[in-house]
C-alpha positions in Angstrom: 98.1 -58.8 -198.0 98.3 -61.7 -200.4 101.1 -64.1 -200.4 101.8 -63.4 -204.1 102.4 -59.7 -203.4 104.9 -60.4 -200.6 106.7 -63.5 -201.8 110.4 -63.0 -202.7 111.0 -62.9 -206.4 114.7 -63.6 -206.2 115.6 -66.1 -208.9 117.8 -68.9 -207.5 120.3 -68.5 -210.4 120.5 -64.8 -209.9 121.1 -65.3 -206.2 123.9 -67.8 -206.9 125.6 -65.5 -209.5 125.3 -62.4 -207.3 126.7 -64.2 -204.3 129.6 -65.7 -206.3 130.6 -62.3 -207.8 130.4 -60.7 -204.3 132.5 -63.5 -202.8 135.2 -63.3 -205.5 135.5 -59.5 -205.1 135.6 -59.7 -201.3 138.3 -62.4 -201.3 140.6 -60.4 -203.6 140.3 -57.2 -201.5 140.5 -58.6 -198.0 142.9 -61.6 -198.3 145.9 -60.0 -196.4 143.7 -59.8 -193.3 142.8 -63.5 -193.7 146.5 -64.3 -194.1 147.4 -62.4 -190.9 144.6 -64.0 -189.0 145.7 -67.5 -190.0 149.3 -66.9 -189.2 148.5 -65.5 -185.8 146.4 -68.5 -185.0 149.3 -70.8 -185.9 152.0 -68.9 -184.0 153.5 -70.8 -181.1 152.9 -69.3 -177.7 156.6 -69.1 -177.0 157.3 -67.3 -180.3 158.6 -63.7 -180.0 157.0 -62.7 -183.3 154.7 -59.6 -183.2 151.0 -60.2 -182.6 150.1 -57.0 -184.3 148.5 -58.0 -187.6 149.6 -54.9 -189.5 153.2 -55.4 -188.3 153.0 -59.1 -189.3 151.7 -58.2 -192.8 154.4 -55.5 -193.3 157.3 -57.6 -192.1 156.2 -60.6 -194.1 155.9 -58.5 -197.3 159.2 -56.8 -196.6 161.3 -59.9 -195.9 159.5 -62.4 -198.2 158.0 -60.2 -200.9 154.5 -58.9 -201.4 153.4 -62.2 -203.0 154.0 -63.9 -199.6 150.9 -62.3 -198.0 148.8 -63.8 -200.8 150.0 -67.4 -200.2 146.9 -69.6 -200.5 144.9 -66.8 -202.1 143.9 -68.6 -205.3 142.4 -71.5 -203.3 140.7 -68.9 -201.0 139.2 -67.0 -204.0 137.8 -70.2 -205.6 136.5 -71.4 -202.3 135.0 -68.0 -201.4 133.3 -67.6 -204.7 131.7 -71.0 -204.4 131.0 -70.4 -200.7 129.2 -67.0 -201.2 127.2 -68.4 -204.2 126.0 -71.4 -202.2 125.4 -69.2 -199.1 123.1 -66.7 -200.7 121.3 -69.4 -202.8 120.8 -71.4 -199.7 119.8 -68.4 -197.6 117.3 -67.0 -200.1 115.8 -70.5 -200.7 115.4 -71.4 -197.0 114.2 -67.8 -196.2 111.4 -68.1 -198.7 110.4 -71.5 -197.3 110.2 -70.0 -193.8 108.3 -66.8 -194.7 104.9 -66.3 -193.1 102.4 -67.4 -195.9 99.9 -64.6 -195.0 102.2 -61.6 -194.6 105.3 -62.7 -196.4 107.3 -61.5 -193.3 110.4 -63.4 -191.9 110.8 -63.3 -188.1 114.2 -62.8 -186.5 114.3 -66.4 -185.3 113.5 -67.8 -188.8 116.1 -65.5 -190.3 118.7 -67.0 -188.0 117.6 -70.5 -188.9 117.9 -69.6 -192.6 121.4 -68.4 -192.0 122.2 -71.5 -190.0 121.1 -73.7 -192.9 123.1 -71.6 -195.4 126.2 -71.9 -193.3 126.0 -75.7 -193.1 125.5 -76.0 -196.8 128.5 -73.8 -197.7 130.8 -75.5 -195.1 130.4 -78.9 -196.6 130.2 -78.0 -200.2 133.0 -75.4 -200.4 134.6 -74.0 -197.2 136.2 -77.1 -195.6 138.4 -78.3 -198.5 139.5 -74.9 -199.7 140.1 -73.6 -196.2 142.2 -76.8 -195.6 144.4 -76.0 -198.6 144.7 -72.3 -197.7 145.7 -73.1 -194.1 148.2 -75.8 -195.0 149.9 -73.5 -197.6 150.2 -70.6 -195.0 151.5 -73.0 -192.4 154.0 -74.6 -194.9 155.3 -71.2 -196.0 156.5 -70.3 -192.5 158.2 -73.6 -191.9 162.0 -74.0 -192.2 161.8 -76.2 -195.3 158.6 -75.4 -197.2 157.3 -78.4 -199.1 154.7 -76.8 -201.2 156.4 -73.6 -202.3 158.9 -75.0 -204.8 159.1 -72.3 -207.4 160.6 -74.7 -209.9 157.4 -76.8 -210.0 154.9 -74.0 -210.4 151.7 -73.2 -208.5 149.5 -75.8 -210.1 151.9 -78.7 -209.3 152.5 -77.4 -205.8 148.7 -77.3 -205.2 148.2 -80.7 -206.8 151.0 -82.2 -204.6 149.3 -80.8 -201.4 145.9 -82.1 -202.4 147.3 -85.5 -203.2 149.2 -85.7 -199.9 146.3 -84.6 -197.8 143.8 -86.8 -199.6 140.0 -86.6 -199.2 140.1 -87.3 -195.5 142.8 -84.6 -195.0 140.8 -82.0 -196.9 137.8 -82.8 -194.8 139.7 -83.0 -191.5 138.1 -80.3 -189.4 134.7 -80.4 -191.1 133.0 -80.4 -187.7 134.6 -77.1 -186.5 134.3 -75.6 -190.0 130.5 -76.5 -190.1 130.1 -75.2 -186.5 131.9 -72.0 -187.4 130.1 -71.4 -190.7 126.7 -72.2 -189.3 127.3 -69.8 -186.4 128.8 -67.2 -188.7 125.9 -67.1 -191.1 123.2 -67.5 -188.4 124.6 -64.4 -186.7 125.7 -62.5 -189.9 122.7 -63.1 -192.2 120.2 -63.2 -189.3 121.6 -59.9 -188.0 121.7 -58.3 -191.5 118.2 -59.4 -192.4 116.7 -58.2 -189.0 118.4 -54.7 -189.2 117.4 -54.3 -192.9 113.8 -55.1 -192.0 113.8 -52.7 -189.1 115.2 -49.9 -191.4 112.6 -50.7 -194.1 109.8 -50.6 -191.4 111.1 -47.3 -190.0 111.3 -45.6 -193.4 108.2 -47.3 -194.8 110.2 -48.7 -197.7 109.0 -51.7 -199.8 110.4 -55.0 -198.6 111.6 -55.9 -202.1 113.6 -52.7 -202.5 117.3 -52.9 -201.4 118.8 -50.3 -199.1 121.0 -47.6 -200.4 124.7 -48.6 -201.0 125.8 -46.6 -197.9 123.2 -48.2 -195.6 123.9 -51.7 -197.0 127.6 -51.3 -196.3 127.1 -50.0 -192.8 124.5 -52.8 -191.9 126.8 -55.4 -193.4 129.9 -54.1 -191.6 128.0 -54.1 -188.3 126.8 -57.7 -188.9 130.5 -58.6 -189.4 131.6 -57.1 -186.0 128.9 -59.1 -184.2 129.9 -62.2 -186.0 133.7 -62.0 -185.3 133.5 -61.8 -181.5 130.7 -64.4 -181.1 132.3 -67.1 -183.3 136.1 -66.5 -182.9 136.8 -69.6 -180.7 135.3 -71.9 -183.4 137.5 -70.2 -186.0 140.6 -70.7 -184.0 139.9 -74.4 -183.5 139.1 -74.8 -187.2 142.5 -73.3 -188.1 144.4 -75.6 -185.7 142.5 -78.7 -187.0 143.5 -77.8 -190.6 147.2 -77.0 -189.9 150.1 -79.3 -190.9 150.4 -80.2 -187.2 146.7 -81.1 -186.8 147.4 -84.8 -186.0 148.3 -83.9 -182.4 144.5 -83.3 -181.8 142.5 -86.4 -181.7 139.1 -84.6 -182.1 137.4 -81.2 -182.2 136.7 -81.5 -178.5 140.3 -82.5 -177.7 141.5 -79.5 -179.7 139.3 -77.1 -177.7 140.5 -78.7 -174.4 144.2 -78.7 -175.4 144.2 -75.1 -176.4 142.4 -74.0 -173.2 144.7 -76.1 -171.0 148.0 -75.3 -172.6 147.5 -71.8 -173.9 144.6 -70.2 -172.0 141.2 -68.8 -172.8 142.6 -65.7 -174.6 144.1 -67.9 -177.3 140.7 -68.5 -178.7 140.5 -64.9 -179.7 144.0 -64.8 -181.2 143.7 -63.3 -184.7 140.4 -61.5 -183.9 141.7 -58.1 -185.0 142.6 -59.0 -188.6 139.5 -61.2 -188.8 137.5 -58.2 -187.6 139.1 -56.0 -190.3 138.3 -58.6 -193.0 134.7 -59.3 -191.9 133.8 -55.6 -191.4 135.1 -54.9 -195.0 133.7 -58.3 -196.1 130.2 -57.6 -194.7 130.0 -54.2 -196.4 131.5 -55.4 -199.7 129.6 -58.7 -200.0 126.1 -57.4 -199.2 126.6 -54.2 -201.3 127.7 -56.1 -204.4 125.1 -58.8 -203.9 122.2 -56.4 -203.7 123.5 -54.3 -206.7 124.1 -57.4 -208.9 120.6 -58.7 -208.1 119.2 -55.4 -209.2 121.2 -55.5 -212.4 120.2 -59.1 -213.2 116.6 -58.4 -212.5 
């Protein structure tokens, strides 16, 4: 089979636009789960607050208003939109570079490498600064005297004040655990999705350039999300702690790992796994489905 016949025809601009739209939609729909996960990761071990994510979301909305579970959401949406666009652009570009030149096939190992590269790209270009803003805002909201939730100043001034206070170094504090998490996330998630999709296409004798049905895409994407959550959760917990308002007590990423393990135990690394699971299962299904459909529309 010629290389021309099997080479991916995904336009880089189409890949970026499809990924961006998918990321924006996913962020809007699943943010309450992201809020609950971050709050659970920041809860002190001695706190009597419920560890049930649904109870946390309900109580927060009831006592502080529905808008409180969307604290940090604007930053998350902007970051997620950029992240998803960069992720799919990077993944499709690296994937095409790694394809077998004779058959056009992409092995499972190369799919994981492509996902790893995409994760590193998105972590530096988009995820780290916007995650830092989101985490700091959620952490600030639960403090006794919130500094960045002054209703009289407005959202833009509050965000600007936070960014100014943190500075460039503050926004990129935690870039190592973020990069580790995103690289692991996308290596597992995109690698898993690509491999299962290929197996289904081989089993059904479907063309490699034809997307799966919406139902199958959602299921494969959701399953990829489940695998991703439990294999990368410790990195996510460390990332959140390194970006909290109390992050200065950790001298480095390794120190953060060691401190959490020593003072709070191994289980703490999987604190917030349930809401993250809920978000990534939905996220995997939503993102891959919208991405594939938008690519078809743009083509």
